[in-house]
C-alpha positions, 0 to 999 in steps of 0.5 A: 748428698749422701753417698751410697753403699752397697752391702752384700750378706747371703745368710741370717748371721750376717743380716744380723752384722750388716743391719747392726753396721748400717745403723752405725754408718747413718751417712750413707744411704745403704742398698743391697742384698738383704734379711729382714733386720737390714730391711729393718735397718732402712737397707733397700733391698735388691734380693732377700738371703732366703732366696739364695742362702744354702749349705752345701754343694749339691744342695746349691744346685737348685738355687743356681740360677736364681744366685746368678740373676742376684749377682748381675742385679748387684753388678748393675748396682755397682755402678751407682755407689761409692762404697762395697761392704761385703760380709762372709758368703765368699762364693758370691762376694769375692766375685762381687769384689772383683767387679767393685774394684774394676769400677774403682770402688772402695772395698771392705770385707767385714767378717772374712771367709774362714780360710784357715779351715779351707780355701786358703788358695782364695787369700790372694783374691781377697787381698787383690780386691779388698782395700780394707779386711776387718776381722773378728778372730785374733789368729787370722793376721798370721794369715794376711800378715805378708799382704799388709801395704798400701794397697791392702789394710788388715784390722782386727776389731774383736768379735761383733757378736759380743755386742749382738747377743742379748736377751730381754726376758725373764725365765718367768716371762718366756714361759708366760708369754708362751703359756709354758707351764712354769714347772716345765724345763726348756729345751732348745732345738735349733735347726738353722736358718736355711731350707736345707738344713731345716728339711734335714735337720729338724726331723732328726731334733724332732725324733731326738725330742720325742725319744727324750720326752719319755725319760724327761716328762717335764721337758717343753720343746722350743723351736726359734724359726727365722721368718723364712722358714717358719712355714717349713717348720711349722709344717713339719712340727704337726707331725709330732705329738710332743709340748712344742712351741715355734717361735719367731721375731713375732714373738721375741726380739731375738728368739733364739737367744731367749731359747738358748739362755732359757734351755737346760740344753740345745741341740744347734745347727753347725754355724754362727748360732754356736758361737751365739750360744757360747756367748750365752753359755748354756750347755749345747751339742753341735748337729750337722748333716749334708748330702754324702757328695757334699761331706765327701768333698768338704773333707778333702779340703778341710784342713782343721780337726774340729767343725764348731767355731767354739771347738776351733777357738778353744783348741779342743772339743768342748762341744760334742759334734754329731756330724753325718750319721752320728746325727741320729735321734738314738745317738742324740737322745743318749748323749743329752740324756747323759749330760742331763743326768751329770751335774759336773759334765754341765758344769765343765761344759760352762766353764769351757764356754766362758773361757771361749767367750773371753778369747773373743776379744772385748766389747765395741767391735762394731763401733771399731768396724763403723770407724774403720769404714769411715776411715776409708 
C-alpha cells in the first residue's frame, strides 16, 4: 500500500515546483493545496491556490476567512498522511508544519522562505518543525548552519528552475499560431498570477504599451495569463486599442516562458517570474506596486537593498526595479525606449543575466530533492 503525502503551496510558482516534484515521487499518494499543474500531476486537491494567493498585508484581508477555512481542511487531512511537504508560502505553511510535528509526521520544507530578506525571527520556528530543509540558494546554508543536527537536516540542491524553464516554439511558429505579423516585434507584459497584482499592475502596463506603440509601431504586445486570472486580464485589455494577444496554457504549455523568450523586452511583476526571465536571458525590467500601507510596513521589515531575485543574486542592480510611484506608464515607457534604442545596454543586461544563471548551480535539482525526500 502506498504511503500518503500532503503537499502545500500558495502560488503559481509553488504549483510549478510541486507538480515537478510529485511526478518524481510516484510511490506516494498525493493530496494537498494545489494549482492546475499539480492537479494535472495527479494530486488530489482540497483547495485551489487561486482562492488563497495574495501579495501584501492589506490585500490579504478579503481572503482571510477563505485562508482560515483552508487551513482547517489541511489540518484535518494531516490525520491521514505520513509526510508533509511544504513549498515557500510561510505565513500558512509554518503553522501547518507545527500541526504536522504535533502528530509525529515527517516534514520537509522545499524552497524555504526568504528569511535572508526579512523574517530572520522565523528561523527557529522553521528549524523546530522541519525534519529536512531543501534549499535552492547556496548562501542559505550560513543562516541554518548552527541549527543542523539529528533533528534538523539542511541540504542545498541547486535551483529547480534550471530543470523547469523550457520553451517549445520558434519565434516563427509562435507568431504563426497567434496570427501575429512576421515583421512585428514581441513585447511581453507579465503582471503576475494573483488577482491583487493583475488589478493594480496590468492597467499600468497596458498604458505603458499604448505610449510605446506610438514610438515603436512594429511592437505587438503579448500577455501570458494564468487560468485563475484569464477573465480579469481579458476584461482589462478590452479598454485598449493596441495590437495585443492574451495567451494561456490552452495555447502553449508554458506561455510565460514563450513570451519571455520571444520578446525584445518585457515588463515583469516582482517574484519568481523575474528569475525565470533571467534564465531565459532576454532584457526586462521589474515592476511592483502594492498599497502604501503594505509597502511602508514591508520597507521596515526588509533588510536587503533590492527586491528582485536577479539583483539579490548578482549583488547589484542588473535589472531596473520600478517600485510604487516609480511604477508609472510614462517612467516605464521612457526606460524601455532608452534600452531598446541602445544595443550596448541590451547586451550588458544579457551578459549580467547569464552570470546570474551560472550562479544558480547545476541542473538536476528536482531529482536530488526527490531523492532526499525518499531518504527520510
